[in-house]
C-alpha positions as a printed Julia matrix, in Angstrom:
115×3 Matrix{Float64}:
  0.0    0.0     0.0
  1.25   3.47   -0.89
  1.15   6.01    1.91
  0.32   9.64    1.13
  3.01  12.18    1.93
  2.73  15.93    2.39
  4.53  17.51   -0.57
  5.22  20.88    1.13
  6.64  19.08    4.17
  8.88  16.88    2.02
 10.19  19.93    0.14
 10.77  21.84    3.38
 12.6   18.93    5.01
 14.74  18.47    1.88
 15.79  22.12    2.0
 16.29  22.32    5.78
 18.41  19.15    5.88
 20.53  20.31    2.9
 19.26  17.46    0.73
 19.7   14.58    3.16
 15.94  14.09    3.48
 15.83  14.21   -0.32
 17.73  10.92   -0.46
 15.11   9.3     1.78
 12.3   10.85   -0.25
 13.73   9.51   -3.53
 14.05   6.05   -1.98
 10.4    6.19   -0.91
  9.37   7.47   -4.36
 11.19   4.59   -6.03
  9.63   1.96   -3.78
  6.14   3.46   -4.09
  6.45   3.79   -7.87
  7.44   0.12   -8.12
  4.54  -0.85   -5.88
  1.94   1.17   -7.81
  3.1   -0.09  -11.2
  3.24  -3.71  -10.04
  7.0   -3.94  -10.67
  8.12  -4.63   -7.12
 11.12  -6.58   -8.42
 12.6   -3.49  -10.1
 15.42  -1.39   -8.68
 14.76  -0.68   -5.0
 14.78   2.79   -3.5
 18.08   2.29   -1.73
 19.72   1.12   -4.94
 18.33   4.13   -6.85
 19.92   6.47   -4.3
 23.22   4.57   -4.28
 23.48   4.41   -8.08
 22.56   8.1    -8.29
 25.44   8.98   -5.95
 27.96   6.65   -7.62
 27.16   7.86  -11.16
 27.06  11.56  -10.19
 23.3   11.73  -10.8
 23.35  10.19  -14.29
 21.37   7.19  -13.05
 18.97   9.53  -11.24
 18.17  11.27  -14.54
 17.5    7.9   -16.2
 15.44   6.73  -13.23
 13.21   9.82  -13.31
 12.29   9.03  -16.9
 11.58   5.39  -16.02
  9.5    6.48  -13.0
  7.33   8.58  -15.3
  6.82   5.58  -17.57
  5.85   3.45  -14.58
  3.34   6.07  -13.44
  1.84   6.15  -16.94
  1.6    2.35  -16.9
 -0.11   2.43  -13.51
 -2.55   5.07  -14.75
 -3.36   3.06  -17.87
 -4.05  -0.06  -15.84
 -6.5    1.94  -13.73
 -8.29   3.45  -16.74
 -6.78   6.92  -16.27
 -5.33   8.55  -19.41
 -1.51   8.65  -19.38
  0.21  11.89  -20.33
  3.9   11.17  -20.96
  5.13  11.93  -17.46
  8.55  10.43  -18.13
  9.5   13.2   -20.54
  8.34  15.91  -18.13
 10.33  14.42  -15.24
 13.37  13.95  -17.47
 13.36  17.57  -18.67
 12.81  18.97  -15.19
 15.69  16.87  -13.85
 18.0   17.86  -16.72
 17.34  21.54  -16.03
 18.15  21.17  -12.33
 14.59  21.08  -11.07
 14.65  17.62   -9.52
 12.76  18.85   -6.48
  9.87  19.91   -8.73
  9.95  16.54  -10.51
  9.88  14.74   -7.15
  6.91  16.86   -6.06
  5.01  16.05   -9.27
  5.81  12.36   -8.9
  4.67  12.43   -5.26
  1.46  14.15   -6.35
  0.74  11.33   -8.79
  1.51   8.73   -6.13
 -0.79  10.51   -3.67
 -3.57  10.33   -6.27
 -2.88   6.61   -6.78
 -3.06   6.05   -3.01
 -6.64   7.29   -3.05
 -7.73   4.89   -5.79
């Protein structure tokens, strides 16, 4: 089951902790995205964070695109029209707006938690 998270609180904690909470948030996003899309065997949240650090965020950029695809798959399976979220998350991350991409991803996960 996916648990709803407060987006403003997650953003605030990420800023106040100088990004340390952001690592935890990304791990939760990865696990929740896998759970919602039915791909629980995919890369775990901890591995996403570790690979993002080791590859100097290159893996994180790739993962954001894949997370958007997983969200679109989850929407399609629930009868909700998909909108190409992967491209949006990819572009936001490439332009240094990862926090915004995380917030949008969390918003989609919060919606899925209600369904």
